[in-house]
C-alpha positions as CSV (number, residue, x, y, z in Angstrom):
1,X,-4.3,-15.5,17.3
2,X,-7.8,-14.2,17.0
3,X,-7.3,-11.4,14.4
4,X,-10.6,-11.0,12.5
5,X,-10.8,-9.2,9.2
6,X,-13.8,-8.2,7.0
7,X,-13.4,-6.9,3.5
8,X,-15.7,-5.5,0.8
9,X,-13.8,-5.0,-2.4
10,X,-13.7,-5.1,-6.2
11,X,-14.0,-8.9,-6.2
12,X,-17.2,-8.9,-4.1
13,X,-19.1,-5.7,-4.8
14,X,-20.0,-3.4,-7.7
15,X,-18.5,0.0,-7.9
16,X,-21.7,1.7,-6.7
17,X,-21.5,-0.2,-3.5
18,X,-17.8,0.3,-3.0
19,X,-18.3,4.0,-3.5
20,X,-21.1,4.1,-1.0
21,X,-19.0,2.4,1.6
22,X,-15.9,4.4,1.1
23,X,-14.8,6.2,4.2
24,X,-13.0,9.5,4.4
25,X,-10.1,10.0,6.9
26,X,-12.5,11.8,9.3
27,X,-15.0,8.9,9.1
28,X,-12.2,6.4,9.8
29,X,-11.3,8.4,12.9
30,X,-14.9,8.3,14.0
31,X,-15.4,4.6,13.4
32,X,-12.1,3.7,15.2
33,X,-13.4,5.6,18.2
34,X,-16.6,3.6,18.2
35,X,-14.8,0.3,17.7
36,X,-12.5,1.0,20.6
37,X,-15.4,1.9,22.9
38,X,-17.3,-1.3,22.0
39,X,-15.6,-4.5,20.8
40,X,-12.1,-4.2,19.5
41,X,-8.9,-3.8,21.5
42,X,-6.7,-2.8,18.6
43,X,-6.9,-2.9,14.8
44,X,-6.8,-1.2,11.5
45,X,-9.4,0.4,9.2
46,X,-8.5,0.7,5.5
47,X,-10.7,2.4,2.9
48,X,-9.8,3.1,-0.7
49,X,-11.8,3.4,-4.0
50,X,-11.8,-0.3,-4.4
51,X,-12.0,-1.7,-0.9
52,X,-13.2,-1.0,2.7
53,X,-11.7,-3.4,5.3
54,X,-11.5,-3.7,9.0
55,X,-9.0,-5.8,10.9
56,X,-9.2,-6.2,14.7
57,X,-8.4,-8.1,17.8
58,X,-11.7,-8.5,19.7
59,X,-12.2,-7.6,23.4
60,X,-13.6,-11.1,23.9
61,X,-13.9,-14.3,22.0
62,X,-17.7,-13.8,21.4
63,X,-17.1,-11.1,18.8
64,X,-17.8,-12.4,15.3
65,X,-17.3,-11.3,11.7
66,X,-21.0,-10.6,11.5
67,X,-20.6,-7.9,14.2
68,X,-17.8,-6.3,12.2
69,X,-20.0,-6.3,9.1
70,X,-23.0,-4.8,10.9
71,X,-20.7,-2.2,12.5
72,X,-19.7,-0.9,9.0
73,X,-23.2,-1.2,7.6
74,X,-24.9,0.6,10.5
75,X,-22.6,3.6,9.9
76,X,-23.7,3.6,6.3
77,X,-27.3,2.9,7.1
78,X,-28.8,3.6,3.7
79,X,-26.8,0.9,2.0
80,X,-28.1,-2.6,1.3
81,X,-25.7,-5.5,1.0
82,X,-25.7,-9.3,1.0
83,X,-23.3,-11.8,2.6
84,X,-21.7,-12.4,-0.8
85,X,-20.5,-8.8,-0.7
86,X,-18.1,-9.6,2.1
87,X,-14.9,-11.6,2.5
88,X,-14.0,-12.8,6.0
89,X,-10.7,-14.0,7.5
90,X,-9.4,-15.1,10.8
91,X,-5.9,-15.6,12.3
92,X,-3.3,-16.5,9.7
93,X,-5.7,-15.9,6.8
94,X,-6.3,-12.3,8.1
95,X,-2.6,-11.6,8.2
96,X,-2.1,-13.2,4.8
97,X,-4.9,-11.1,3.3
98,X,-3.3,-7.9,4.5
99,X,0.0,-8.9,3.1
100,X,-1.6,-9.7,-0.3
101,X,-3.3,-6.3,-0.2
102,X,-0.1,-4.4,0.7
103,X,1.9,-6.2,-2.0
104,X,-0.6,-5.2,-4.8
105,X,-1.5,-8.7,-5.9
106,X,-5.0,-8.3,-4.6
107,X,-5.6,-5.0,-6.4
108,X,-7.9,-4.4,-9.3
109,X,-4.7,-3.3,-11.2
110,X,-2.2,-6.0,-10.3
111,X,0.9,-4.5,-8.7
112,X,-0.7,-1.2,-7.9
113,X,1.7,0.3,-5.4
114,X,-0.6,3.1,-4.4
115,X,-2.2,0.6,-2.0
116,X,1.2,0.4,-0.2
117,X,0.9,4.1,0.7
118,X,-2.7,3.7,1.6
119,X,-2.0,0.9,4.1
120,X,0.7,3.1,5.7
121,X,-1.8,6.0,6.0
122,X,-4.4,3.7,7.6
123,X,-1.8,2.5,10.1
124,X,-0.8,6.1,10.9
125,X,-4.4,6.9,11.7
126,X,-4.8,3.8,13.8
127,X,-1.7,4.7,15.8
128,X,-2.8,8.4,16.2
129,X,-6.1,7.0,17.6
130,X,-4.2,4.7,20.0
131,X,-5.8,1.7,18.2
132,X,-2.5,-0.1,17.8
133,X,-0.9,-2.4,20.3
134,X,2.0,-4.8,20.2
135,X,0.4,-7.3,17.9
136,X,-1.0,-4.9,15.3
137,X,2.2,-3.0,15.2
138,X,4.1,-6.2,14.4
139,X,1.5,-7.2,11.8
140,X,1.9,-3.7,10.2
141,X,5.7,-3.8,10.2
142,X,5.5,-7.2,8.5
143,X,3.0,-6.0,5.9
144,X,5.1,-3.0,5.1
145,X,8.2,-5.3,4.7
146,X,6.1,-7.4,2.3
147,X,5.2,-4.3,0.2
148,X,8.8,-3.1,0.1
149,X,10.1,-6.6,-0.9
150,X,7.5,-7.0,-3.6
151,X,8.5,-3.7,-5.2
152,X,12.3,-4.2,-4.9
153,X,12.6,-8.0,-5.4
154,X,10.0,-8.5,-8.2
155,X,8.7,-6.7,-11.3
156,X,5.1,-6.8,-10.0
157,X,4.8,-3.0,-10.3
158,X,6.7,-2.4,-13.5
159,X,5.1,-1.4,-16.8
160,X,2.0,0.6,-17.4
161,X,-1.3,-1.1,-16.8
162,X,-3.7,1.8,-17.5
163,X,-4.2,3.6,-20.8
164,X,-3.3,7.0,-19.3
165,X,0.0,5.7,-17.9
166,X,0.8,3.7,-21.0
167,X,0.4,6.9,-23.1
168,X,2.8,8.8,-20.9
169,X,5.4,6.0,-20.9
170,X,5.2,5.8,-24.7
171,X,5.7,9.6,-24.8
172,X,8.8,9.3,-22.6
173,X,10.3,6.8,-25.2
174,X,9.7,9.4,-28.0
175,X,10.9,12.4,-26.0
176,X,13.7,11.5,-23.6
177,X,13.6,14.8,-21.7
178,X,10.0,15.9,-20.9
179,X,11.3,18.9,-18.9
180,X,11.8,20.7,-22.3
181,X,8.5,19.7,-23.8
182,X,4.9,21.1,-23.6
183,X,1.6,19.2,-23.4
184,X,-2.1,19.9,-23.9
185,X,-4.7,17.6,-22.3
186,X,-8.1,17.8,-24.0
187,X,-10.8,16.4,-21.7
188,X,-10.4,16.5,-18.0
189,X,-12.5,13.4,-17.0
190,X,-10.8,10.6,-15.0
191,X,-8.6,9.4,-17.9
192,X,-7.5,12.9,-18.9
193,X,-6.9,13.9,-15.3
194,X,-4.7,10.8,-14.6
195,X,-2.7,11.5,-17.8
196,X,-2.2,15.1,-16.7
197,X,-1.0,14.1,-13.2
198,X,1.4,11.5,-14.7
199,X,2.9,14.1,-17.0
200,X,3.3,16.5,-14.1
201,X,4.9,13.8,-12.0
202,X,7.3,13.1,-14.9
203,X,8.4,16.7,-14.9
204,X,6.7,18.0,-18.1
205,X,8.0,21.5,-18.9
206,X,4.7,23.1,-19.6
207,X,1.2,21.7,-19.2
208,X,-2.2,23.1,-20.3
209,X,-5.8,21.8,-20.1
210,X,-9.1,22.2,-21.9
211,X,-12.5,20.8,-21.4
212,X,-16.1,21.3,-22.6
213,X,-17.1,22.2,-19.0
214,X,-14.6,25.1,-18.4
215,X,-15.1,25.1,-14.6
216,X,-14.0,21.5,-14.4
217,X,-10.8,22.2,-16.3
218,X,-10.2,25.3,-14.2
219,X,-10.5,23.3,-11.0
220,X,-8.0,20.7,-12.1
221,X,-5.7,23.4,-13.5
222,X,-5.7,25.1,-10.1
223,X,-4.8,21.8,-8.4
224,X,-2.0,21.2,-10.9
225,X,-1.0,24.9,-11.1
226,X,-1.2,24.9,-14.9
227,X,-2.8,26.8,-17.8
228,X,-6.3,26.3,-19.1
229,X,-8.0,27.2,-22.5
230,X,-11.7,27.5,-23.5
231,X,-12.7,24.3,-25.4
232,X,-13.9,26.1,-28.4
233,X,-10.5,27.7,-29.0
234,X,-8.1,24.8,-28.3
235,X,-7.5,24.2,-32.0
236,X,-5.9,27.7,-32.2
237,X,-3.3,26.6,-29.7
238,X,-2.3,23.1,-31.1
239,X,0.9,24.4,-32.7
240,X,2.2,25.5,-29.3
241,X,2.5,22.0,-27.9
242,X,4.8,19.0,-28.5
243,X,2.3,16.6,-27.0
244,X,-1.5,16.4,-27.4
245,X,-3.4,13.9,-25.3
246,X,-7.1,13.8,-26.1
247,X,-9.6,12.0,-23.8
248,X,-13.0,13.5,-24.4
249,X,-16.5,11.9,-24.6
250,X,-17.2,13.6,-27.9
251,X,-19.3,11.7,-30.5
252,X,-16.9,12.3,-33.4
253,X,-13.5,13.6,-34.6
254,X,-12.5,16.9,-32.9
255,X,-9.0,17.2,-34.4
256,X,-8.8,16.7,-38.2
257,X,-5.8,16.0,-40.4
258,X,-6.1,19.6,-41.7
259,X,-5.9,20.9,-38.1
260,X,-2.7,19.0,-37.5
261,X,-1.2,19.9,-40.8
262,X,-1.8,23.6,-40.1
263,X,-0.3,23.3,-36.6
264,X,2.8,21.5,-38.0
265,X,3.4,24.3,-40.5
266,X,3.3,26.8,-37.7
267,X,5.7,24.6,-35.8
268,X,8.1,24.4,-38.7
269,X,7.5,20.6,-38.6
270,X,9.0,20.1,-35.2
271,X,8.0,16.7,-33.9
272,X,4.5,16.3,-32.4
273,X,3.1,13.4,-30.4
274,X,-0.7,12.7,-30.7
275,X,-2.2,10.3,-28.1
276,X,-5.9,9.6,-28.7
277,X,-7.1,7.8,-25.6
278,X,-10.8,8.5,-26.3
279,X,-13.6,6.1,-27.2
280,X,-14.8,6.9,-29.8
281,X,-11.6,8.5,-31.2
282,X,-11.1,12.2,-31.0
283,X,-8.2,12.5,-33.6
284,X,-8.3,11.6,-37.2
285,X,-6.2,8.5,-37.7
286,X,-5.0,9.9,-41.0
287,X,-2.8,12.2,-39.0
288,X,-0.3,9.4,-38.6
289,X,0.7,9.9,-42.2
290,X,1.9,13.4,-41.6
291,X,5.7,13.7,-41.4
292,X,7.1,14.1,-37.9
293,X,3.8,13.3,-36.3
294,X,3.7,10.3,-33.9
295,X,0.1,9.1,-33.6
296,X,-1.2,6.4,-31.3
297,X,-4.8,5.5,-30.4
298,X,-6.3,3.3,-27.7
299,X,-5.9,0.1,-29.7
300,X,-2.1,0.4,-29.9
301,X,-1.9,1.5,-26.2
302,X,-4.1,-1.5,-25.2
303,X,-1.5,-3.8,-26.7
304,X,1.1,-2.3,-24.4
305,X,-1.2,-2.5,-21.4
306,X,-2.1,-6.2,-22.1
307,X,1.6,-7.1,-22.4
308,X,2.4,-5.4,-19.1
309,X,-0.5,-7.0,-17.3
310,X,0.7,-10.4,-18.5
311,X,4.2,-9.7,-17.2
312,X,2.8,-8.6,-13.8
313,X,0.7,-11.8,-13.5
314,X,3.9,-13.8,-14.1
315,X,5.4,-12.1,-11.1
316,X,2.6,-13.2,-8.7
317,X,4.2,-16.5,-7.7
318,X,7.4,-14.6,-6.6
319,X,5.3,-12.2,-4.5
320,X,3.4,-15.1,-3.0
321,X,6.7,-16.7,-2.0
322,X,7.6,-13.4,-0.2
323,X,4.2,-13.4,1.6
324,X,4.7,-17.0,2.7
325,X,8.2,-16.2,4.1
326,X,7.0,-13.2,6.0
327,X,4.0,-15.1,7.3
328,X,6.2,-17.8,8.7
329,X,8.5,-15.2,10.2
330,X,5.6,-13.4,11.8
331,X,4.1,-16.5,13.4
332,X,7.4,-17.8,14.5
333,X,7.7,-14.5,16.4
334,X,4.1,-14.8,17.7
335,X,4.6,-18.4,18.9
336,X,7.8,-17.3,20.7
337,X,5.6,-15.1,22.9
338,X,4.4,-18.1,24.9
339,X,5.8,-18.3,28.4
340,X,8.2,-21.3,28.1
341,X,10.1,-19.8,25.1
342,X,10.1,-16.4,26.7
343,X,11.5,-17.7,30.0
344,X,14.2,-19.6,28.1
345,X,15.0,-16.5,25.9
346,X,15.2,-14.3,29.1
347,X,17.5,-16.7,30.9
348,X,19.7,-17.2,27.8
349,X,19.9,-13.5,27.3
350,X,21.0,-12.8,30.9
351,X,23.4,-15.7,31.0
352,X,25.1,-14.5,27.8
353,X,25.7,-11.1,29.4
354,X,27.0,-12.8,32.6
355,X,29.3,-15.1,30.6
356,X,30.6,-12.3,28.5
357,X,31.5,-10.1,31.5
358,X,33.1,-13.1,33.3
359,X,35.3,-13.8,30.3
360,X,36.4,-10.1,30.1
361,X,37.5,-10.1,33.7
362,X,38.5,-13.7,34.4
363,X,42.2,-12.9,34.3
364,X,41.8,-10.6,37.3
365,X,41.0,-13.6,39.4
366,X,43.2,-16.4,40.6
367,X,42.7,-19.9,39.3
368,X,41.1,-20.9,42.7
369,X,38.6,-18.0,42.5
370,X,37.5,-18.6,38.9
371,X,35.2,-21.5,39.8
372,X,33.7,-19.4,42.6
373,X,33.2,-16.5,40.2
374,X,31.2,-18.8,37.8
375,X,29.1,-20.1,40.7
376,X,28.4,-16.7,42.3
377,X,27.5,-14.9,39.1
378,X,25.1,-17.7,38.1
379,X,23.4,-17.5,41.6
380,X,23.0,-13.7,41.1
381,X,21.3,-14.3,37.7
382,X,19.0,-17.0,39.2
383,X,18.0,-14.7,42.0
384,X,17.3,-11.8,39.6
385,X,15.2,-14.0,37.4
386,X,13.4,-16.0,40.0
387,X,10.4,-13.6,40.5
388,X,10.0,-12.7,36.7
389,X,10.0,-16.5,35.9
390,X,7.2,-17.2,38.4
391,X,5.2,-14.3,37.1
392,X,5.6,-15.4,33.4
393,X,4.3,-18.8,34.3
394,X,1.4,-17.3,36.1
395,X,0.3,-15.4,33.0
396,X,-0.6,-18.5,31.1
397,X,-2.0,-20.2,34.3
398,X,-4.4,-17.3,34.8
399,X,-5.9,-17.9,31.3
400,X,-5.9,-14.2,30.4
401,X,-6.3,-14.9,26.7
402,X,-3.8,-15.6,23.9
403,X,-3.6,-12.0,22.7
404,X,-3.2,-10.5,26.2
405,X,-0.6,-13.1,27.1
406,X,1.2,-12.5,23.9
407,X,1.2,-8.8,24.5
408,X,2.7,-9.2,28.0
409,X,5.4,-11.5,26.7
410,X,6.1,-9.1,23.9
411,X,6.5,-6.2,26.3
412,X,9.0,-8.3,28.3
413,X,11.0,-9.2,25.3
414,X,11.0,-5.6,24.1
415,X,12.0,-4.3,27.5
416,X,15.1,-6.5,27.7
417,X,15.9,-6.3,24.0
418,X,15.5,-10.1,23.5
419,X,15.4,-11.3,19.9
420,X,16.0,-7.9,18.4
421,X,17.8,-8.2,15.0
422,X,20.8,-6.1,16.2
423,X,21.2,-8.4,19.1
424,X,21.2,-11.4,16.9
425,X,23.9,-9.9,14.7
426,X,26.0,-9.3,17.8
427,X,25.7,-12.9,18.8
428,X,27.0,-14.0,15.5
């Protein structure tokens, strides 16, 4: 199976290069059109913040990995790369790599299940562009099954492995019902933005933002449909919130112990959670000594993250076992598309139907006619399958190429419903 794959990712390239090679959905559409017009029959183009990858079945055997690399680089002509920035795969290794990506074990954050959704989106675009045939559809179906099994059968995606998510998970342990709580995010850079989105997704009752650059906070607030305060007045609002997450790039403390004590008095000492996820710290560590204040900084959160990363790494062998199982299953299917197994499957399929119908109606015939019934029905099946059998054998004899032969065999199997799971269940 000549499935080629080329990847540039967090293991092979710095963030600046990955950013430069990132493709929007519109760019993916454009590149797929160019690939179809030139050298790939079908394939998949995946681009995220940490990887840009192309998978494809070439139009002819002369197509190489180097052509795929040049194809991507020429589209981003201002970028300079070296061979070390690319990983290349072929056949079984290409499929295995896609399975590893979809399962999250190849992600920068091990077990990141966002990639599962991103692979599905990439396939949807490929299908929309009619860049998906029998083989890539089967590869994709298997990849999605790997992703689902990794999530449901292992703990590869459990536990927070980012500071932002760890802070929200810890908050959930302190306040069991976030729908009745309010939160203020101070600083709307990447870390603060992620924390805000996690809180929103967890159903926080009320959310507000503040940032030194007010326009940036306003933009995120519009996206999240939440309130925003000018940065120089946020201290006046501390008492209104049960949760404060601070993630600025300030040079020193922006929330003092006195600020928190004053806020607690206004709150009648109702519990408050302070999450300082800034470096250097934004909140005076002495606030942890105030009654009913739950204070955590990046050091305590890092301990949680490291423990969760260790647990996820321990799950990798379980995911690899799933990948191996699905790889074996995929290539068992692929190898079954050769003419001899397909001819046998086709004949077995028709003979089972014949035998089942004969058995249902055998009592309608005399004992003398039953032998004739068997003989006549078998002759009918042989005549029906005579021409298809000859044509199936011709496919391989013509030397049309493994992928084209496999596709034709697959169409025949699909047409007659051979080897479908539901059919196998019925046989049992």
